[in-house]
MDAnalysis code that builds the backbone (N, CA, C; Angstrom):
import MDAnalysis as mda
import numpy as np

u = mda.Universe.empty(486, n_residues=162, atom_resindex=np.repeat(np.arange(162), 3), trajectory=True)
u.add_TopologyAttr("name", ["N", "CA", "C"] * 162)
u.add_TopologyAttr("resid", np.arange(1, 163))
u.add_TopologyAttr("resname", ["MET", "ALA", "GLY", "ILE", "ALA", "ALA", "HIS", "VAL", "GLY", "CYS", "SER", "LEU", "SER", "THR", "LEU", "TYR", "ASP", "LEU", "ALA", "PRO", "SER", "ARG", "ASP", "GLU", "LEU", "VAL", "LEU", "THR", "VAL", "ILE", "ASP", "ARG", "ASN", "LEU", "ARG", "ARG", "ILE", "GLY", "ARG", "GLN", "ALA", "ILE", "GLY", "ALA", "ILE", "ASP", "PRO", "ASP", "THR", "GLU", "PRO", "LEU", "ALA", "ALA", "ILE", "ARG", "ALA", "TYR", "LEU", "VAL", "ALA", "ALA", "ASN", "LEU", "ALA", "VAL", "ALA", "ALA", "THR", "THR", "PRO", "ALA", "PHE", "ALA", "ARG", "ASP", "GLN", "ALA", "ALA", "THR", "PRO", "ALA", "THR", "HIS", "ARG", "LEU", "ALA", "THR", "ALA", "HIS", "SER", "ASP", "TYR", "LEU", "VAL", "ALA", "VAL", "THR", "ARG", "THR", "LEU", "LEU", "ASP", "LEU", "ALA", "VAL", "GLU", "ARG", "GLY", "ASP", "ILE", "ALA", "THR", "THR", "ASP", "THR", "ALA", "ALA", "VAL", "ALA", "ARG", "VAL", "VAL", "ALA", "GLY", "LEU", "GLY", "ALA", "LEU", "PHE", "VAL", "LEU", "PRO", "GLU", "ASN", "LEU", "GLU", "ALA", "ILE", "GLU", "SER", "THR", "PRO", "LYS", "GLU", "ALA", "ALA", "ASP", "ALA", "MET", "VAL", "ASP", "VAL", "ILE", "LEU", "ARG", "GLY", "LEU", "THR", "ALA", "GLY", "ARG"])
u.atoms.positions = np.array([
    [-10.032, 5.080, 15.864],
    [-10.485, 3.650, 15.156],
    [-12.311, 3.342, 14.604],
    [-13.017, 4.689, 15.864],
    [-13.961, 4.039, 15.122],
    [-14.415, 4.305, 13.675],
    [-13.753, 5.627, 13.044],
    [-14.005, 5.681, 11.872],
    [-13.598, 4.928, 10.590],
    [-12.190, 3.689, 11.238],
    [-11.618, 2.992, 10.663],
    [-12.833, 1.651, 10.578],
    [-13.639, 1.967, 11.697],
    [-14.392, 0.557, 11.426],
    [-15.738, 1.340, 10.283],
    [-16.309, 2.440, 10.758],
    [-17.496, 2.731, 10.199],
    [-17.015, 2.459, 8.316],
    [-16.053, 2.621, 8.036],
    [-14.985, 2.654, 6.905],
    [-15.376, 1.319, 6.611],
    [-14.517, 0.128, 7.107],
    [-14.884, -0.897, 6.772],
    [-16.005, -1.889, 6.880],
    [-17.126, -1.319, 7.642],
    [-18.376, -2.006, 8.149],
    [-18.205, -3.258, 8.873],
    [-17.311, -3.013, 10.054],
    [-17.359, -4.564, 11.184],
    [-16.989, -2.945, 12.457],
    [-16.984, -3.897, 13.208],
    [-17.291, -3.063, 14.799],
    [-15.834, -2.664, 15.512],
    [-15.922, -1.731, 16.084],
    [-14.705, -1.683, 16.634],
    [-14.126, -2.532, 17.311],
    [-14.645, -3.085, 18.004],
    [-14.273, -4.366, 18.752],
    [-13.336, -5.270, 17.880],
    [-14.048, -5.978, 16.715],
    [-13.467, -6.237, 16.187],
    [-12.115, -5.888, 15.417],
    [-11.959, -4.615, 15.627],
    [-10.626, -3.813, 15.001],
    [-9.968, -3.849, 16.283],
    [-10.253, -3.737, 17.537],
    [-9.724, -3.896, 18.577],
    [-9.013, -5.195, 18.974],
    [-9.809, -6.442, 18.399],
    [-9.294, -7.879, 18.799],
    [-8.089, -7.825, 17.261],
    [-8.083, -7.184, 16.342],
    [-6.815, -7.692, 14.764],
    [-6.077, -6.474, 15.842],
    [-6.034, -5.097, 16.406],
    [-5.107, -4.479, 17.061],
    [-5.361, -3.915, 17.683],
    [-4.720, -3.514, 18.636],
    [-4.807, -2.533, 20.375],
    [-4.777, -0.809, 19.836],
    [-3.592, -0.589, 18.538],
    [-4.074, 0.638, 18.087],
    [-4.051, 0.598, 16.727],
    [-4.384, 1.791, 16.720],
    [-4.567, 2.744, 14.687],
    [-3.333, 2.511, 14.541],
    [-1.888, 2.716, 15.514],
    [-0.649, 2.319, 14.511],
    [-0.206, 1.018, 14.358],
    [-0.916, -0.249, 15.271],
    [-0.713, -1.255, 15.100],
    [-1.623, -2.102, 14.226],
    [-2.462, -1.090, 14.037],
    [-3.857, -1.963, 12.804],
    [-3.408, -1.898, 11.703],
    [-1.698, -0.341, 11.361],
    [-1.792, 0.397, 9.715],
    [-0.518, -0.984, 9.596],
    [0.217, -1.185, 11.001],
    [1.261, -2.319, 10.588],
    [0.859, -3.393, 10.886],
    [-0.506, -4.362, 10.930],
    [-1.162, -5.773, 10.399],
    [-1.446, -5.417, 9.093],
    [-2.221, -4.400, 8.028],
    [-2.491, -4.513, 7.570],
    [-1.433, -4.314, 6.260],
    [-0.142, -3.533, 5.992],
    [1.023, -3.481, 5.756],
    [1.590, -4.995, 6.245],
    [1.916, -5.173, 6.940],
    [2.308, -6.739, 6.979],
    [1.594, -7.394, 5.996],
    [0.393, -7.757, 6.876],
    [-0.373, -8.826, 5.245],
    [-0.477, -8.514, 3.922],
    [-0.450, -7.350, 3.579],
    [0.294, -7.311, 2.241],
    [1.594, -7.534, 1.823],
    [2.489, -7.181, 2.940],
    [3.572, -7.555, 1.993],
    [3.448, -9.292, 1.659],
    [3.124, -9.556, 3.120],
    [2.882, -11.211, 3.270],
    [2.347, -11.974, 1.624],
    [1.318, -11.001, 1.593],
    [0.446, -11.673, 0.236],
    [1.982, -11.776, -0.903],
    [2.372, -10.410, -1.560],
    [2.427, -10.174, -2.279],
    [3.640, -10.995, -2.908],
    [4.283, -11.672, -0.869],
    [5.878, -12.108, -0.828],
    [5.452, -13.416, -1.695],
    [3.970, -14.094, -1.033],
    [3.404, -15.125, -1.545],
    [2.805, -15.263, -2.894],
    [2.775, -14.077, -3.687],
    [2.196, -13.830, -5.283],
    [4.657, -13.879, -6.222],
    [5.619, -13.241, -5.592],
    [6.683, -13.344, -5.719],
    [7.162, -14.449, -5.545],
    [7.638, -15.761, -5.005],
    [7.666, -16.780, -4.753],
    [6.742, -17.740, -5.755],
    [5.761, -17.542, -5.840],
    [4.891, -18.540, -7.163],
    [4.796, -17.898, -8.813],
    [5.773, -16.848, -8.592],
    [5.847, -16.221, -9.702],
    [7.678, -16.731, -10.640],
    [8.209, -17.928, -9.807],
    [9.425, -18.249, -9.897],
    [8.856, -19.998, -10.430],
    [9.351, -19.807, -11.585],
    [8.966, -21.151, -12.525],
    [10.513, -21.798, -11.999],
    [10.294, -23.102, -11.472],
    [11.322, -23.940, -11.165],
    [12.341, -24.277, -12.470],
    [11.734, -23.872, -13.207],
    [12.797, -24.853, -14.378],
    [13.639, -24.273, -15.790],
    [13.301, -22.347, -15.010],
    [13.523, -21.155, -15.321],
    [15.149, -20.966, -14.834],
    [15.687, -20.270, -16.310],
    [17.488, -20.235, -15.204],
    [17.155, -19.041, -14.362],
    [17.926, -19.045, -13.054],
    [18.203, -18.442, -12.475],
    [17.915, -16.576, -12.267],
    [18.800, -16.490, -13.486],
    [18.870, -14.701, -13.956],
    [16.900, -14.956, -14.062],
    [16.411, -14.874, -14.686],
    [14.843, -15.151, -15.037],
    [14.142, -15.243, -14.129],
    [14.234, -16.296, -12.906],
    [13.367, -16.321, -11.719],
    [13.965, -15.432, -11.182],
    [15.045, -14.823, -10.928],
    [15.473, -13.493, -10.197],
    [14.125, -12.466, -11.235],
    [14.313, -12.020, -12.238],
    [13.636, -10.871, -12.493],
    [11.677, -11.060, -12.172],
    [11.849, -12.287, -12.569],
    [9.634, -12.670, -12.286],
    [9.906, -12.657, -11.024],
    [10.881, -13.058, -9.672],
    [10.855, -12.946, -8.187],
    [10.240, -11.649, -8.544],
    [11.270, -10.374, -8.606],
    [11.444, -9.051, -8.328],
    [10.112, -8.308, -8.989],
    [9.739, -8.347, -10.281],
    [9.306, -7.430, -10.852],
    [7.594, -8.389, -10.501],
    [7.631, -9.267, -9.412],
    [6.095, -9.103, -8.054],
    [6.184, -9.018, -7.099],
    [7.736, -8.713, -6.909],
    [7.713, -8.146, -5.166],
    [7.541, -6.401, -5.717],
    [8.163, -6.677, -6.217],
    [7.592, -5.125, -6.584],
    [6.497, -4.419, -6.799],
    [5.791, -5.416, -7.143],
    [3.799, -4.704, -7.074],
    [3.915, -3.853, -5.381],
    [5.055, -4.103, -3.944],
    [4.743, -3.694, -3.430],
    [4.988, -2.173, -3.100],
    [5.349, -1.578, -3.760],
    [5.987, -0.480, -4.205],
    [5.025, -0.038, -5.291],
    [4.030, -0.236, -5.850],
    [3.211, 0.289, -7.334],
    [3.172, 1.698, -6.839],
    [1.575, 1.316, -5.963],
    [0.877, 2.378, -5.543],
    [1.072, 3.164, -4.549],
    [2.780, 3.447, -4.014],
    [2.997, 4.362, -2.947],
    [2.866, 5.932, -3.167],
    [2.910, 6.963, -2.768],
    [2.686, 7.992, -2.583],
    [3.526, 8.092, -1.935],
    [3.736, 9.852, -2.247],
    [4.463, 10.694, -1.498],
    [4.239, 10.382, -0.435],
    [2.936, 11.633, 0.277],
    [2.796, 11.401, 1.617],
    [2.150, 9.846, 2.751],
    [2.298, 9.074, 1.422],
    [2.496, 7.386, 2.130],
    [4.029, 7.101, 2.875],
    [5.079, 7.823, 1.756],
    [6.236, 7.846, 1.639],
    [6.701, 8.428, 2.692],
    [6.697, 9.653, 3.042],
    [6.432, 10.278, 4.164],
    [5.987, 9.925, 5.508],
    [4.772, 9.280, 5.544],
    [4.390, 8.382, 6.665],
    [4.899, 7.641, 7.106],
    [5.691, 6.450, 6.305],
    [6.379, 5.469, 6.511],
    [7.750, 5.796, 7.129],
    [8.326, 6.751, 6.493],
    [10.000, 7.041, 6.355],
    [10.243, 7.837, 8.150],
    [8.674, 8.284, 8.849],
    [8.320, 8.384, 9.879],
    [7.715, 8.383, 11.439],
    [7.514, 6.884, 11.119],
    [7.428, 6.247, 11.200],
    [8.160, 4.747, 11.806],
    [9.063, 5.096, 13.090],
    [10.564, 3.723, 13.359],
    [9.274, 2.398, 12.768],
    [8.363, 1.596, 13.606],
    [8.353, 0.493, 13.748],
    [7.763, 0.462, 11.963],
    [7.220, 0.586, 11.374],
    [7.203, 0.745, 9.734],
    [8.418, -0.007, 9.217],
    [9.256, 1.278, 9.323],
    [10.548, 0.825, 8.901],
    [11.438, -0.800, 8.923],
    [10.815, -1.034, 10.149],
    [11.471, -2.463, 10.690],
    [10.705, -3.321, 10.430],
    [9.716, -3.159, 9.740],
    [8.912, -4.415, 9.087],
    [9.162, -4.429, 7.628],
    [9.467, -3.224, 7.256],
    [10.188, -3.301, 5.861],
    [11.004, -3.895, 5.630],
    [12.290, -3.625, 6.605],
    [12.853, -3.660, 6.987],
    [13.214, -5.996, 7.176],
    [12.417, -6.329, 7.955],
    [12.278, -7.600, 7.279],
    [11.787, -8.152, 6.378],
    [10.534, -7.441, 5.482],
    [10.103, -8.541, 4.620],
    [11.983, -7.993, 3.262],
    [12.295, -7.093, 3.561],
    [13.061, -6.684, 2.806],
    [14.201, -7.391, 2.823],
    [14.356, -8.342, 4.058],
    [16.103, -9.190, 4.180],
    [15.588, -10.359, 3.446],
    [14.303, -10.665, 3.477],
    [13.897, -11.978, 2.695],
    [14.356, -11.812, 1.351],
    [13.636, -10.793, 0.623],
    [13.687, -10.385, -0.692],
    [15.039, -10.497, -0.631],
    [16.300, -9.835, -0.202],
    [17.566, -10.293, -0.446],
    [18.082, -11.322, -0.089],
    [17.474, -12.750, 0.521],
    [17.926, -13.993, 0.805],
    [17.797, -14.766, -0.115],
    [16.222, -14.595, -0.738],
    [15.830, -15.136, -2.474],
    [16.487, -14.944, -3.168],
    [16.946, -13.719, -3.400],
    [17.643, -13.269, -4.799],
    [19.203, -13.402, -4.211],
    [19.852, -13.900, -3.392],
    [21.409, -14.095, -3.249],
    [20.768, -15.465, -3.615],
    [20.078, -16.502, -2.892],
    [20.049, -18.045, -2.943],
    [20.208, -18.223, -4.721],
    [19.252, -17.365, -5.458],
    [19.043, -17.235, -7.392],
    [20.448, -17.537, -7.690],
    [21.285, -15.701, -7.263],
    [22.508, -15.685, -7.592],
    [23.796, -16.942, -7.396],
    [24.113, -16.740, -6.361],
    [24.561, -18.011, -6.069],
    [24.303, -19.442, -7.210],
    [23.163, -19.418, -7.537],
    [22.248, -20.905, -8.264],
    [23.254, -20.268, -9.639],
    [22.891, -19.072, -10.365],
    [23.478, -18.385, -11.246],
    [25.427, -18.693, -11.492],
    [26.080, -17.944, -10.424],
    [27.228, -18.542, -10.229],
    [27.568, -19.762, -10.321],
    [26.903, -20.466, -9.705],
    [27.328, -22.064, -9.872],
    [27.115, -22.182, -11.071],
    [26.275, -22.102, -12.050],
    [25.373, -22.369, -13.234],
    [26.779, -22.093, -14.477],
    [27.553, -20.994, -13.668],
    [28.263, -20.542, -14.850],
    [27.784, -19.149, -15.319],
    [26.350, -18.780, -15.441],
    [25.581, -18.138, -16.009],
    [25.687, -16.548, -16.320],
    [26.799, -16.053, -14.512],
    [26.876, -15.083, -14.430],
    [28.619, -14.665, -13.893],
    [30.311, -14.717, -13.944],
    [31.107, -13.776, -13.431],
    [30.191, -14.151, -11.396],
    [31.967, -15.221, -11.613],
    [31.569, -15.501, -9.397],
    [32.132, -13.408, -9.160],
    [31.119, -13.106, -8.391],
    [30.676, -12.103, -7.993],
    [30.402, -11.175, -6.387],
    [30.341, -10.678, -5.965],
    [29.695, -10.926, -4.289],
    [28.300, -10.636, -4.109],
    [27.766, -12.262, -4.442],
    [25.904, -11.762, -4.591],
    [25.461, -11.079, -3.052],
    [26.277, -11.435, -1.969],
    [25.461, -10.902, -0.779],
    [24.872, -9.081, -1.448],
    [25.894, -8.964, -2.049],
    [26.242, -7.269, -2.302],
    [24.853, -7.181, -3.739],
    [25.224, -8.161, -4.883],
    [24.229, -7.473, -5.731],
    [23.195, -7.547, -5.155],
    [22.729, -8.695, -4.474],
    [21.399, -9.049, -3.991],
    [20.681, -8.080, -2.867],
    [21.527, -7.860, -2.369],
    [21.149, -6.226, -1.568],
    [20.842, -4.923, -2.647],
    [21.450, -5.108, -3.417],
    [21.176, -3.923, -4.535],
    [20.025, -3.850, -5.051],
    [19.959, -5.137, -5.942],
    [18.967, -6.007, -6.812],
    [17.446, -5.873, -6.127],
    [17.565, -6.549, -4.719],
    [15.810, -6.956, -4.168],
    [16.129, -5.037, -3.214],
    [16.576, -4.235, -3.675],
    [16.673, -2.952, -2.573],
    [16.256, -1.911, -3.476],
    [15.863, -2.035, -4.330],
    [15.584, -0.291, -5.312],
    [14.601, -0.480, -5.068],
    [13.118, -1.397, -4.875],
    [11.632, -0.776, -4.373],
    [12.130, -0.123, -3.905],
    [12.337, -0.287, -2.578],
    [12.280, 0.319, -0.999],
    [13.706, 1.843, -1.819],
    [14.226, 1.897, -2.273],
    [14.816, 2.735, -2.453],
    [13.913, 4.032, -3.424],
    [13.204, 3.483, -4.552],
    [12.514, 4.558, -4.978],
    [10.935, 5.246, -4.302],
    [10.731, 4.228, -3.182],
    [9.381, 4.830, -2.670],
    [10.300, 5.599, -1.306],
    [11.549, 5.680, -0.929],
    [12.031, 7.494, -0.142],
    [11.324, 8.530, -0.694],
    [10.749, 9.007, 0.644],
    [11.035, 9.964, -0.139],
    [10.865, 11.395, -1.224],
    [12.645, 11.596, -0.770],
    [13.309, 11.967, -1.711],
    [13.267, 11.423, -3.305],
    [13.461, 10.269, -3.178],
    [13.530, 9.753, -4.788],
    [12.496, 9.177, -5.419],
    [11.104, 9.319, -4.498],
    [10.097, 8.806, -4.871],
    [9.365, 10.616, -5.672],
    [9.739, 11.567, -5.424],
    [9.864, 12.442, -6.064],
    [10.682, 12.969, -7.181],
    [11.460, 12.389, -6.928],
    [12.762, 12.834, -7.951],
    [12.583, 11.638, -9.422],
    [12.239, 10.748, -9.191],
    [11.963, 9.918, -10.676],
    [10.770, 10.733, -11.525],
    [10.529, 9.599, -12.823],
    [10.008, 10.431, -13.796],
    [8.860, 9.230, -14.014],
    [8.811, 8.034, -12.858],
    [8.300, 7.044, -13.561],
    [7.684, 6.295, -11.466],
    [6.826, 5.581, -11.976],
    [6.157, 5.084, -10.734],
    [7.086, 4.394, -10.410],
    [7.924, 4.214, -8.396],
    [8.469, 3.361, -7.792],
    [8.218, 1.821, -8.628],
    [7.505, 0.910, -8.984],
    [7.313, 0.066, -9.474],
    [8.064, 0.194, -10.903],
    [7.863, 0.725, -11.627],
    [8.204, 0.463, -13.109],
    [9.650, 1.232, -12.802],
    [10.054, 2.326, -11.944],
    [11.322, 2.373, -11.953],
    [12.011, 1.146, -11.426],
    [11.886, 0.458, -10.728],
    [12.929, -0.251, -10.283],
    [12.256, -1.568, -11.251],
    [10.756, -1.775, -12.037],
    [11.575, -2.882, -12.692],
    [12.854, -3.319, -13.680],
    [12.954, -1.147, -14.469],
    [13.588, -0.835, -15.565],
    [14.913, -1.224, -14.681],
    [15.332, -1.087, -13.583],
    [16.351, -1.075, -12.699],
    [17.251, -2.312, -12.588],
    [15.967, -3.256, -12.226],
    [15.965, -4.505, -12.665],
    [16.908, -5.331, -13.481],
    [16.012, -4.684, -14.946],
    [16.358, -5.323, -15.819],
    [18.053, -4.457, -16.179],
    [18.861, -3.393, -15.713],
    [19.999, -3.467, -16.661],
    [20.962, -3.610, -15.227],
    [20.721, -4.478, -14.257],
    [21.576, -4.787, -13.654],
    [22.110, -6.144, -14.001],
    [20.870, -6.713, -14.285],
    [20.571, -8.426, -14.421],
    [21.235, -8.783, -15.992],
    [21.309, -7.577, -16.847],
    [22.006, -7.481, -17.769],
    [23.488, -7.800, -17.701],
    [24.069, -6.303, -16.705],
    [24.481, -5.845, -16.632],
    [25.907, -7.724, -15.958],
    [25.147, -8.407, -15.503],
    [25.743, -9.339, -14.694],
    [26.432, -10.537, -16.543],
    [25.898, -10.311, -16.886],
    [25.540, -11.336, -18.114],
    [26.230, -10.545, -19.067],
    [26.764, -9.311, -19.279],
    [27.702, -8.585, -20.026],
    [28.718, -9.487, -20.301],
    [29.245, -9.484, -21.689],
    [30.748, -10.193, -21.903],
    [30.418, -12.056, -21.721],
    [29.652, -12.439, -21.170],
    [29.713, -14.109, -21.575],
    [28.843, -14.559, -22.662],
])
């Protein structure tokens, strides 16, 4: 913790006020970062746009959370249960927003009736999927680029033949 305090230019007591341990501090920083990205993602939704365009804007903005993920960070995150629980909680929110927009798209007739819960879980979970250590090392692009590209593929597929 002393090294972190020196690096960020604050006192050790300030860090301990934020979190009692290095792991808790890391979780706090990750949580705040994910919340900031989440607010930006919600802000990317134009209330006057159609639901599928809103989903795309929302998820492209949300996928910034995985943009800078390195293989080492992905391995550390995978090995830390508390980080996994935190990421799952944020992911559940992404799924809920995405499902709401998919339900609206079905209601409006933009897409055929489908299991919106399943589609939302898949499309909103792409960023998390591509940062898994085994996937991160296998893809040819960044996790964000891969997730954004697959969001486009899935959303186009939902409107095929309409």
